[in-house]
Backbone bond lengths (Angstrom), bond angles and torsions (degrees), N, CA, C in turn:
res aa  C-N    CA-C-N  psi(-1)  N-CA   C-N-CA  omega(-1)  CA-C   N-CA-C  phi
1 X - - - 1.427 - - 1.532 108.32 -
2 X 1.302 116.81 127.77 1.482 120.26 -179.82 1.503 110.38 -108.02
3 X 1.327 113.91 147.40 1.471 121.72 178.19 1.510 109.52 -91.73
4 X 1.310 118.60 130.28 1.481 122.79 179.97 1.539 106.47 -71.54
5 X 1.329 115.26 140.83 1.443 120.93 179.20 1.497 111.65 -130.13
6 X 1.325 115.24 156.66 1.424 124.84 175.69 1.518 107.11 -110.97
7 X 1.313 117.91 155.93 1.469 121.37 177.57 1.574 106.81 -114.11
8 X 1.299 111.99 122.61 1.517 118.11 178.59 1.517 109.93 -64.43
9 X 1.338 120.47 127.97 1.442 120.61 176.41 1.515 114.41 -71.88
10 X 1.324 118.76 -14.26 1.446 122.92 -178.76 1.533 112.62 -85.37
11 X 1.338 116.58 -51.34 1.464 119.92 -175.35 1.561 113.01 -116.60
12 X 1.310 116.49 -0.78 1.481 124.06 178.54 1.496 114.05 59.55
13 X 1.333 117.32 30.42 1.476 123.83 175.02 1.528 109.48 -86.54
14 X 1.277 116.69 141.51 1.485 120.03 175.25 1.539 108.22 -80.16
15 X 1.317 114.20 129.41 1.485 121.56 -176.95 1.514 109.53 -122.82
16 X 1.325 118.85 135.88 1.496 119.20 175.78 1.534 110.76 -56.43
17 X 1.330 115.26 148.22 1.433 120.68 -175.03 1.544 112.57 -63.96
18 X 1.325 118.58 -29.88 1.439 120.53 -178.05 1.518 113.00 -83.56
19 X 1.335 119.20 -6.47 1.449 122.86 -176.27 1.503 111.48 -65.12
20 X 1.358 116.36 150.38 1.419 120.39 174.24 1.543 113.82 -104.46
21 X 1.358 115.94 -10.55 1.412 123.13 -178.04 1.528 108.62 -140.21
22 X 1.333 116.22 139.56 1.488 120.40 176.71 1.519 108.76 -67.76
23 X 1.312 116.14 135.41 1.482 119.12 -179.51 1.534 110.61 -77.86
24 X 1.310 119.37 -16.38 1.451 121.02 -179.77 1.551 114.04 -86.55
25 X 1.322 115.40 -52.53 1.461 118.10 -173.41 1.540 112.10 -120.28
26 X 1.314 116.25 6.62 1.459 121.85 179.02 1.497 115.45 60.11
27 X 1.335 117.68 30.16 1.442 122.28 174.29 1.510 110.39 -72.67
28 X 1.310 116.94 138.06 1.452 120.57 -179.95 1.500 109.69 -75.38
29 X 1.356 117.02 137.79 1.469 121.17 179.87 1.534 109.09 -106.75
30 X 1.320 116.22 121.63 1.473 123.68 179.18 1.492 109.87 -113.50
31 X 1.324 115.25 141.71 1.465 120.00 -178.54 1.517 108.94 -118.51
32 X 1.316 116.45 152.56 1.455 121.73 177.76 1.524 113.16 87.10
33 X 1.303 116.87 -172.98 1.517 121.30 178.60 1.482 110.03 -69.89
34 X 1.288 115.94 159.31 1.432 123.99 170.86 1.520 109.48 -69.47
35 X 1.332 116.16 166.26 1.468 118.80 178.19 1.524 109.67 -60.16
36 X 1.323 117.99 -39.42 1.453 120.61 179.86 1.534 110.27 -64.24
37 X 1.265 117.72 -40.53 1.478 121.04 178.15 1.507 112.74 -64.30
38 X 1.338 116.45 -41.36 1.490 120.44 178.09 1.529 108.46 -66.36
39 X 1.333 118.70 -39.58 1.445 121.30 179.02 1.515 111.16 -64.75
40 X 1.308 117.61 -39.92 1.454 120.95 177.88 1.522 111.20 -61.26
41 X 1.352 116.45 -45.75 1.478 118.57 179.02 1.539 108.65 -63.69
42 X 1.331 117.61 -40.37 1.464 119.84 176.76 1.506 113.88 -58.66
43 X 1.335 117.03 -40.94 1.461 121.49 177.79 1.494 111.47 -67.58
44 X 1.320 117.36 -34.40 1.492 120.05 174.89 1.528 110.38 -61.18
45 X 1.377 114.67 -41.19 1.442 116.88 178.63 1.521 113.84 -68.43
46 X 1.332 117.29 -32.07 1.476 121.12 175.40 1.554 109.28 -63.04
47 X 1.357 114.06 -46.98 1.490 117.47 178.10 1.544 111.63 -61.31
48 X 1.327 116.65 -40.63 1.447 116.58 179.78 1.491 110.48 -67.68
49 X 1.356 121.16 -36.58 1.458 123.58 178.69 1.512 110.32 -62.27
50 X 1.327 116.44 -44.30 1.455 119.12 179.07 1.520 112.37 -66.88
51 X 1.314 116.55 -38.09 1.478 120.37 175.27 1.528 112.48 -62.73
52 X 1.317 115.71 -44.70 1.492 120.52 -179.47 1.528 108.59 -64.97
53 X 1.327 117.70 -43.41 1.494 119.73 178.89 1.514 109.37 -60.82
54 X 1.299 117.58 -44.60 1.508 118.89 178.68 1.493 113.70 -62.81
55 X 1.332 117.74 -40.01 1.466 121.43 178.79 1.536 109.27 -66.42
56 X 1.310 116.83 -45.05 1.508 119.87 179.94 1.515 110.95 -61.61
57 X 1.319 117.88 -43.51 1.471 120.52 178.30 1.520 111.50 -64.44
58 X 1.342 116.87 -36.74 1.487 119.23 178.43 1.540 109.76 -68.93
59 X 1.338 117.79 -38.85 1.460 119.18 179.88 1.511 110.75 -65.75
60 X 1.307 116.73 -41.01 1.470 120.57 177.53 1.519 110.22 -63.49
61 X 1.348 116.30 -39.71 1.484 119.42 179.69 1.500 110.28 -64.68
62 X 1.336 120.04 -41.50 1.461 121.97 179.62 1.521 110.59 -67.99
63 X 1.326 117.52 -39.83 1.423 122.85 -177.30 1.568 111.32 -64.92
64 X 1.323 115.36 -41.95 1.449 118.22 -176.36 1.518 113.36 -94.44
65 X 1.328 116.13 -6.85 1.477 119.26 174.93 1.520 112.56 76.94
66 X 1.280 118.14 14.84 1.445 121.86 179.65 1.536 109.76 -161.86
67 X 1.320 116.41 178.75 1.456 118.36 179.56 1.524 112.18 -61.01
68 X 1.342 117.53 137.75 1.469 119.84 -177.70 1.532 111.88 -71.68
69 X 1.303 118.42 -21.95 1.462 122.04 -178.65 1.547 109.43 -123.99
70 X 1.322 117.38 146.98 1.459 118.29 177.02 1.532 110.05 -65.92
71 X 1.290 115.08 163.28 1.496 119.03 178.95 1.541 108.11 -61.81
72 X 1.310 116.58 133.02 1.455 119.98 -177.15 1.534 111.04 -70.60
73 X 1.280 115.87 142.64 1.481 122.61 174.68 1.553 108.79 -109.69
74 X 1.269 116.17 165.90 1.434 120.00 -176.28 1.525 111.78 -60.89
75 X 1.342 116.87 -37.02 1.481 119.24 -178.27 1.532 111.15 -74.31
76 X 1.336 120.23 -12.88 1.469 121.96 178.00 1.527 111.41 -80.41
77 X 1.328 118.45 -11.91 1.462 120.38 -178.36 1.506 112.09 -62.78
78 X 1.363 117.58 -28.50 1.453 120.23 179.95 1.471 111.71 -65.77
79 X 1.359 118.31 -20.83 1.465 122.51 179.48 1.525 111.03 -98.65
80 X 1.335 116.69 -33.96 1.444 120.25 -174.29 1.529 111.99 -73.16
81 X 1.330 118.06 -45.21 1.473 120.49 -179.40 1.503 114.18 -61.95
82 X 1.336 119.87 -44.59 1.469 119.99 174.75 1.535 113.30 -61.93
83 X 1.314 115.70 -35.49 1.474 120.02 178.22 1.540 111.12 -65.43
84 X 1.317 116.95 -45.72 1.443 121.27 178.76 1.555 110.08 -63.70
85 X 1.292 115.61 -43.85 1.480 120.01 179.82 1.497 109.29 -63.61
86 X 1.326 118.42 -41.52 1.457 121.70 -179.65 1.551 110.97 -63.46
87 X 1.352 116.81 -42.99 1.486 120.96 177.44 1.523 110.00 -60.82
88 X 1.313 119.51 -43.52 1.451 122.45 179.58 1.511 111.10 -66.78
89 X 1.327 118.73 -48.85 1.464 121.75 -177.10 1.530 111.10 -65.82
90 X 1.333 116.84 -45.94 1.456 119.27 -177.67 1.543 110.85 -64.57
91 X 1.334 117.61 -42.70 1.449 118.93 179.91 1.508 110.54 -67.36
92 X 1.322 117.84 -33.74 1.475 119.72 177.58 1.508 112.09 -66.42
93 X 1.339 115.40 -43.00 1.479 119.24 179.53 1.506 110.19 -66.81
94 X 1.326 118.73 -39.43 1.449 121.14 178.00 1.532 108.88 -63.09
95 X 1.321 118.53 -41.06 1.446 122.65 180.00 1.508 112.86 -62.66
96 X 1.347 117.80 -42.62 1.422 121.21 178.10 1.532 112.81 -66.20
97 X 1.338 116.86 -37.47 1.446 120.95 176.45 1.513 111.91 -65.81
98 X 1.365 115.86 -40.17 1.430 119.27 -179.45 1.525 109.77 -68.44
99 X 1.347 116.48 -33.61 1.499 119.24 178.99 1.552 108.68 -63.64
100 X 1.320 116.83 -38.12 1.479 120.64 177.80 1.526 111.69 -64.50
101 X 1.350 115.46 -34.94 1.450 119.42 -179.56 1.539 112.17 -77.62
102 X 1.323 116.63 -33.93 1.468 120.52 -175.68 1.530 111.51 -78.32
103 X 1.343 117.67 -35.27 1.476 119.95 -174.53 1.518 111.90 -120.91
104 X 1.354 120.19 54.14 1.467 119.10 -176.92 1.522 112.04 -80.22
105 X 1.319 119.41 -17.56 1.415 122.51 -168.94 1.553 113.27 -87.72
106 X 1.303 117.99 -6.09 1.469 120.73 178.81 1.510 109.65 -72.29
107 X 1.343 115.23 127.90 1.518 120.62 -179.12 1.488 107.97 -120.31
108 X 1.371 115.82 132.57 1.431 122.34 177.35 1.520 109.20 -128.27
109 X 1.319 117.22 142.71 1.463 122.55 177.06 1.519 106.82 -109.70
110 X 1.358 114.85 129.13 1.440 122.31 176.86 1.519 109.26 -116.27
111 X 1.351 113.44 124.68 1.466 117.56 -179.14 1.526 107.23 -123.36
112 X 1.309 116.68 128.21 1.457 121.13 177.81 1.515 110.31 -96.21
113 X 1.296 117.42 127.21 1.394 123.21 -177.73 1.540 109.71 -98.86
114 X 1.305 118.61 126.78 1.449 122.58 -179.67 1.500 109.64 -107.82
115 X 1.342 117.49 126.78 1.432 121.60 178.43 1.482 110.63 -80.48
116 X 1.300 117.95 138.77 1.457 122.23 179.47 1.492 112.05 -115.10
């Protein structure tokens, strides 16, 4: 049985796949997408959630021949804003979790250089 290894791009040392730090140069090993990449996927999910909500509301409007929701009143804002925020936050969180599942195999080595 052989152990899978990675090769550090900084010092070319072979490192076990489960390691979090290179044994040669102590570079940090990170897996998956970067934070920016996960955020981008999360924002795509937010856009898709808003698009799906708009399409569903339009389908209901066409089916019933009128607006799917009654005209909003000022006192309804206390319910509408949290609902919109919940849709955005939940879809963003789902998107970032999906990004972690889709791209788990990306490996990056981070090495901090200290000036002396």
